[in-house]
C-alpha positions in Angstrom: -76.1 188.6 -93.5 -78.8 191.4 -94.3 -79.5 192.2 -98.0 -81.6 194.2 -100.6 -81.8 194.2 -104.2 -81.1 197.3 -106.7 -84.7 199.0 -108.1 -82.8 199.3 -111.8 -80.9 195.7 -112.6 -82.3 193.7 -109.5 -78.9 192.9 -108.5 -78.3 191.4 -104.6 -76.7 193.8 -102.7 -75.2 193.8 -99.4 -77.0 196.2 -97.0 -74.1 198.7 -96.6 -73.8 199.6 -100.4 -74.6 202.8 -101.6 -73.9 202.1 -105.2 -75.1 199.1 -107.3 -71.8 197.4 -108.7 -73.6 195.8 -112.1 -75.4 199.3 -113.3 -73.2 202.2 -111.2 -76.8 203.4 -110.1 -76.8 205.0 -106.9 -79.0 203.7 -104.5 -82.0 206.0 -102.9 -82.0 206.2 -99.1 -85.7 205.2 -98.8 -84.8 201.5 -100.6 -82.0 200.7 -98.1 -84.0 199.8 -95.2 -88.0 199.2 -95.6 -87.2 196.5 -98.0 -84.3 194.8 -96.2 -84.4 191.0 -95.0 -82.3 187.9 -94.1 -82.4 185.0 -96.4 -83.5 182.9 -93.1 -86.6 184.9 -92.9 -89.7 184.8 -94.5 -90.3 187.1 -97.7 -93.3 188.7 -98.9 -92.7 188.5 -102.3 -96.4 190.3 -103.2 -95.3 193.6 -101.1 -91.7 193.3 -102.0 -92.7 193.6 -106.0 -95.9 196.2 -105.7 -93.0 198.5 -103.4 -90.5 198.0 -106.2 -92.7 198.5 -109.1 -94.4 202.0 -107.3 -91.2 203.1 -106.3 -89.6 202.6 -109.6 -92.5 204.3 -111.7 -92.2 206.8 -109.3 -88.5 207.7 -110.0 -89.0 207.2 -113.9 -91.8 209.1 -114.3 -91.9 211.7 -111.6 -88.1 211.8 -110.5 -89.1 210.7 -106.8 -91.2 213.9 -106.7 -93.9 213.2 -103.6 -97.8 212.8 -104.7 -96.8 212.6 -108.2 -97.0 209.2 -109.3 -101.0 208.1 -109.5 -102.3 204.9 -111.3 -100.8 202.3 -113.6 -98.3 203.2 -116.0 -99.4 204.7 -119.0 -97.6 204.4 -122.6 -95.9 207.4 -123.7 -97.2 209.4 -126.9 -94.1 208.0 -128.9 -94.8 204.5 -128.3 -98.6 204.9 -128.9 -98.1 206.9 -132.3 -96.2 204.0 -133.8 -98.2 202.2 -136.9 -98.7 198.6 -136.5 -97.1 198.1 -139.7 -93.7 199.1 -138.3 -94.1 196.2 -135.7 -92.2 192.8 -136.8 -94.0 189.8 -135.2 -91.7 186.9 -134.8 -92.6 183.6 -136.0 -94.2 181.3 -133.7 -91.8 178.3 -132.5 -93.2 174.9 -133.3 -95.0 172.7 -130.2 -94.4 169.2 -129.2 -96.5 166.9 -130.3 -99.6 165.6 -127.7 -99.2 169.8 -126.5 -102.7 170.4 -125.0 -104.5 173.5 -126.9 -107.8 175.1 -125.1 -109.9 177.0 -127.0 -112.5 180.1 -126.4 -115.4 177.7 -125.5 -113.3 175.6 -123.0 -112.6 172.8 -125.5 -109.5 170.8 -125.3 -107.2 169.9 -128.4 -104.3 167.7 -128.5 -102.0 168.5 -131.1 -100.4 165.6 -133.6 -98.3 165.2 -136.3 -96.9 168.8 -138.0 -98.1 168.9 -141.5 -96.5 172.0 -142.8 -94.7 175.1 -141.6 -93.9 178.2 -143.3 -92.0 181.6 -141.8 -95.5 182.8 -140.4 -97.4 179.6 -139.5 -97.8 176.2 -138.7 -100.2 173.3 -139.6 -101.0 170.4 -136.9 -103.0 167.5 -136.9 -105.4 168.0 -134.3 -107.9 166.0 -132.6 -110.4 166.5 -129.8 -109.6 165.6 -126.2 -112.8 163.3 -124.7 -115.4 165.4 -122.6 -118.4 165.0 -121.0 -121.9 165.6 -122.3 -125.7 165.5 -120.7 -127.9 164.2 -123.2 -132.2 163.6 -122.8 -132.7 160.3 -123.4 -136.3 161.4 -124.5 -135.8 164.1 -126.8 -132.4 162.6 -127.9 -130.6 165.8 -127.9 -128.3 168.1 -125.7 -129.9 169.4 -122.5 -129.5 173.1 -121.2 -127.6 171.8 -118.0 -124.3 169.8 -117.9 -122.8 167.9 -114.5 -119.5 166.7 -115.1 -119.2 164.8 -111.8 -122.7 163.0 -111.5 -123.2 159.6 -113.3 -126.5 158.7 -112.3 -130.1 158.9 -114.1 -132.0 161.4 -112.9 -135.6 163.1 -114.0 -135.5 166.9 -114.9 -138.5 168.8 -116.3 -140.1 165.4 -117.5 -137.5 163.7 -119.1 -134.4 161.3 -117.7 -130.8 162.6 -118.7 -127.4 160.7 -118.2 -124.0 161.8 -118.6 -122.2 160.5 -122.1 -118.5 160.7 -123.4 -118.3 162.3 -126.6 -117.4 160.6 -129.6 -114.0 159.3 -130.1 -111.3 161.6 -131.3 -110.5 159.1 -134.2 -114.0 159.9 -135.8 -113.3 163.4 -135.8 -110.4 164.9 -137.7 -109.5 168.3 -137.5 -106.4 170.7 -138.4 -105.2 173.2 -135.9 -103.4 176.2 -137.6 -100.5 178.2 -135.3 -99.4 181.8 -135.8 -98.0 184.5 -133.7 -100.8 186.2 -131.7 -100.4 189.6 -133.4 -99.5 188.0 -136.6 -101.4 187.6 -140.1 -103.5 184.9 -138.6 -105.5 187.6 -136.5 -106.4 189.0 -139.6 -107.6 185.4 -141.0 -109.3 184.9 -137.8 -110.9 188.5 -138.3 -111.9 187.0 -142.0 -113.6 184.3 -140.7 -115.8 186.2 -138.1 -117.3 188.3 -140.3 -117.5 186.9 -144.1 -117.6 182.9 -143.7 -120.4 182.5 -141.2 -122.8 179.2 -141.9 -125.8 181.3 -142.4 -124.5 183.1 -145.0 -122.8 180.0 -146.7 -126.0 178.3 -146.5 -128.3 180.9 -147.5 -125.6 181.6 -150.8 -126.0 177.8 -151.4 -129.5 177.7 -151.7 -130.1 181.1 -153.9 -127.1 180.2 -156.5 -128.6 176.6 -156.3 -124.9 175.0 -156.0 -124.3 171.6 -154.3 -120.8 172.9 -152.2 -118.9 175.7 -151.6 -115.3 175.3 -150.7 -115.3 177.7 -147.6 -113.5 176.5 -144.5 -115.6 176.6 -141.3 -113.7 177.7 -138.2 -115.0 175.1 -135.4 -112.9 177.1 -133.1 -110.1 179.5 -132.0 -108.1 180.6 -128.9 -104.7 181.6 -127.8 -101.8 179.0 -126.1 -98.8 180.8 -124.1 -95.8 178.8 -123.0 -95.4 179.1 -119.1 -92.2 179.0 -117.0 -92.1 175.7 -115.1 -89.6 176.6 -112.8 -91.1 178.3 -109.5 -89.9 180.0 -106.9 -89.3 183.8 -105.8 -86.0 184.3 -107.9 -88.2 183.8 -111.1 -90.8 186.6 -109.3 -87.9 188.8 -108.8 -87.2 188.0 -112.7 -90.6 188.5 -114.0 -91.2 191.7 -112.1 -87.8 193.4 -113.3 -88.4 192.3 -116.9 -92.0 194.2 -116.6 -91.0 197.4 -115.2 -87.5 197.6 -115.9 -86.5 196.5 -119.5 -90.1 196.4 -121.1 -91.5 199.8 -119.4 -95.0 197.9 -117.9 -95.2 195.7 -121.3 -94.7 191.9 -120.1 -93.4 190.1 -123.2 -94.4 186.2 -123.1 -94.6 183.7 -126.0 -98.0 183.4 -127.2 -99.7 182.1 -130.4 -103.2 182.1 -131.8 -104.8 179.0 -133.4 -107.7 178.0 -135.5 -109.1 175.3 -135.7 -110.7 173.3 -138.9 -112.6 170.3 -139.4 -110.0 168.2 -142.0 -110.1 169.5 -145.6 -108.4 166.4 -147.1 -105.0 166.8 -148.9 -103.1 169.9 -149.9 -103.1 170.4 -153.9 -99.2 171.7 -153.7 -98.3 168.1 -152.2 -100.5 166.2 -154.9 -99.3 167.9 -157.7 -95.7 167.1 -156.4 -96.5 163.5 -155.4 -98.0 163.0 -159.1 -95.4 164.5 -160.8 -97.6 164.9 -163.7 -99.8 168.0 -165.1 -103.7 167.6 -164.3 -105.8 167.0 -167.3 -107.9 170.0 -168.4 -110.8 168.7 -167.0 -109.6 168.5 -163.5 -108.4 172.0 -163.8 -111.6 173.3 -164.8 -113.2 171.3 -161.9 -110.7 172.9 -159.7 -111.4 176.5 -161.2 -115.1 176.4 -161.4 -115.3 175.5 -157.2 -112.4 178.1 -156.5 -114.4 180.8 -158.7 -117.9 179.7 -156.6 -115.8 180.5 -153.6 -114.4 183.9 -155.0 -118.1 185.0 -155.9 -119.1 184.4 -152.0 -116.1 186.2 -150.7 -116.5 189.1 -152.7 -120.1 189.6 -152.1 -119.1 189.9 -148.5 -116.8 192.9 -149.4 -113.6 190.6 -149.2 -110.4 189.3 -151.1 -108.3 186.2 -150.6 -105.3 188.3 -151.7 -103.0 184.9 -151.9 -104.7 182.3 -154.4 -101.8 179.2 -154.7 -101.9 175.5 -154.8 -100.7 175.7 -151.3 -103.6 177.4 -150.0 -106.3 174.9 -151.6 -107.5 171.5 -150.5 -109.1 168.3 -152.1 -110.5 165.4 -151.4 -110.0 162.7 -154.2 -112.2 160.2 -152.5 -116.2 160.6 -153.6 -117.8 164.1 -155.4 -115.2 166.3 -155.9 -114.4 168.8 -152.8 -112.3 171.8 -153.5 -111.4 174.1 -150.5 -109.8 177.7 -150.8 -108.4 178.1 -147.4 -105.1 180.5 -146.3 -106.9 183.9 -145.8 -104.1 185.4 -143.7 -103.9 188.0 -146.6 -107.7 188.7 -146.9 -108.2 192.3 -147.7 -111.7 194.3 -147.1 -111.7 195.8 -150.8 -115.6 197.5 -150.1 -116.1 198.8 -146.7 -119.6 199.8 -146.0 -120.1 199.3 -149.7 -117.7 202.3 -150.6 -114.6 200.3 -152.9 -111.4 201.6 -151.9 -109.2 203.8 -153.9 -106.6 202.9 -156.1 -103.2 204.0 -154.3 -99.6 202.5 -155.1 -97.1 201.7 -152.1 -100.6 201.7 -149.9 -99.8 198.4 -148.7 -96.5 196.2 -148.3 -95.7 195.0 -152.0 -95.2 191.5 -153.5 -97.1 190.1 -150.7 -98.1 186.4 -151.4 -96.9 183.6 -153.5 -94.7 185.6 -156.2 -95.9 183.4 -158.9 -99.8 184.2 -158.8 -100.0 187.5 -157.0 -101.8 190.2 -159.1 -100.4 193.3 -160.5 -101.9 195.3 -158.2 -100.0 193.3 -155.3 -97.0 193.9 -156.9 -97.3 197.5 -157.0 -98.3 197.6 -153.0 -102.3 198.6 -153.9 -105.1 197.4 -152.0 -105.9 193.8 -153.8 -109.5 194.2 -155.6 -111.5 191.5 -157.1 -110.0 191.3 -160.4 -106.5 190.9 -158.2 -108.2 187.3 -157.1 -109.6 186.6 -160.6 -106.0 187.3 -162.2 -104.3 185.1 -159.7 -106.7 182.4 -160.7 -106.2 182.8 -164.2 -102.0 182.2 -163.3 -102.7 179.4 -161.4 -105.0 177.4 -164.3 -102.1 178.9 -166.7 -99.4 177.0 -164.2 -101.7 173.5 -163.7 -102.4 173.6 -167.7 -98.7 173.9 -168.9 -96.5 173.1 -166.2 -94.7 176.8 -166.2 -95.3 180.8 -166.6 -93.0 183.5 -168.2 -91.6 184.5 -164.8 -91.2 181.1 -163.4 -87.3 181.9 -163.7 -87.2 184.8 -162.1 -86.1 186.0 -158.4 -86.6 189.8 -158.2 -90.3 190.6 -157.4 -89.8 193.9 -159.3 -89.0 192.2 -162.4 -91.7 189.3 -161.9 -94.3 192.3 -161.7 -92.9 193.9 -164.7 -93.6 191.0 -166.6 -96.9 190.3 -165.2 -97.7 194.2 -166.3 -96.6 193.4 -169.8 -98.7 190.3 -170.7 -101.5 191.5 -168.5 -101.7 193.7 -172.1 -100.9 191.2 -174.5 -103.3 188.0 -173.5 -102.3 186.4 -176.6 -98.7 186.8 -176.2 -99.0 185.1 -172.6 -100.9 182.0 -173.9 -98.2 181.4 -176.9 -95.2 181.7 -174.4 -96.9 179.0 -172.2 -98.6 176.5 -174.2 -95.7 176.8 -177.0 -97.0 174.6 -180.1 -99.4 172.8 -178.0 -103.0 173.8 -178.4 -104.5 177.0 -176.1 -107.1 176.3 -174.0 -110.3 178.1 -175.3 -111.8 178.2 -172.2 -108.8 179.9 -170.5 -108.2 182.5 -173.1 -111.7 183.3 -172.7 -111.5 183.6 -169.0 -108.0 185.3 -169.1 -109.6 188.3 -171.6 -112.2 189.0 -170.0 -110.4 189.0 -166.6 -107.2 191.3 -167.8 -109.7 193.7 -169.3 -111.3 194.8 -165.9 -110.4 198.0 -164.5 -109.6 198.4 -160.6 -113.0 199.0 -159.6 -115.0 197.2 -162.3 -117.3 194.3 -161.0 -116.7 191.5 -162.8 -119.5 188.9 -164.5 -119.1 186.1 -162.2 -122.1 184.7 -164.4 -120.5 184.8 -167.2 -117.0 183.5 -166.2 -118.4 180.6 -164.6 -120.5 179.7 -167.6 -117.5 179.6 -169.8 -115.6 177.6 -167.7 -118.5 175.0 -167.0 -119.4 174.8 -170.5 -115.7 173.7 -171.5 -115.8 170.9 -168.5 -118.7 169.8 -169.7 -117.9 169.8 -173.7 -114.8 167.3 -172.6 -117.1 164.9 -171.0 -116.6 166.0 -167.1 -118.8 167.5 -164.1 -118.3 169.3 -161.4 -119.5 166.6 -159.0 -117.1 163.6 -160.6 -114.0 162.7 -158.2 -111.1 164.4 -158.8 -108.5 162.0 -160.6 -104.8 163.2 -161.2 
């Protein structure tokens, strides 16, 4: 029996229908005969979809006025004027272990065990898939050409070349961070590409004469989408009508963005939870000095972190101490073009980040600045040393911000509330007194702050290079 489809909802109809029984729309005469075909005949899906799309978009935009439709569909002004902040980005769904991802450089990565999961991102173990490379025998370095299907020795520009396998994936550990395509992970990728360049980091390390800078190095990134696996012309029709009728020309697919980092060790939060005891003051000062180095570098590159907590800190407990400050989803460019942003409350979403440690500025919805990161580091140090914070029992973000504002103006009361009858750390008191006195646009004295923490570490018989012991 000949049949055709409703241009509004895609329901299969008989040839003599004049109204769609599903949506009730009147069927245009022009749709009844040119698109008629039988189930036994061959179907040109591409021509059919093109015909549906052209006529439906003409009907919706121009009421079928001849010659009115031209070019691809465009967004309406009301949609174009919507703020990006108003869009809700759905959380990415976990992928199966063993799933394969391909970065923008064409390298393949296999997902391992799921390490952590939050409402916005996932962190997996990852390993590169085995690949072919072309190496010069005489120069012991990669050649300029690659021949993936050649196994014979050959001569090129006076030197021999042969193909070898890449190093075994077990020797190179990585972590893959996944998030929604337009979620906060895009902000992190933008920061890493702008402010975490290897050349800038090497230059800063040499000029400041430090042995280590714990800023993660992103070795790859890309997009990954789930594909519909059942083929056939039924799926093509479903895809077409979703595109033109329901989404208004914007096809919605499950796409996630991923970043690839070399393994940075263990998450500090998991180490603290596993040990169950408070770290020593020497370990806290080691952590603080390493993190302060990272803050000094990223602040000099016009960015602040915005969400410092033990969950975003990675440590290596083997060999010399290595402390990485990761998690730049809330990174903020506080000084674009060398001009500090103005203080404006409610200019951003308030209370973003870990509520226990974010700054007063973040509670008020103002853009985080240099003092914001330094305040967060001070709260972390205070929590690590004492195991508590005055607002730890509160759950209302507004009340937490009010408490932080009160103690910001009274540092001795803050220390007394946390340390109780125990000895107050003089290094932490000196640090908090300096930081809490900073204005929104004031430039901190990083040298003095670092010197105070480092001198106290030396007095305790410690050193930055010593392994971290918990």
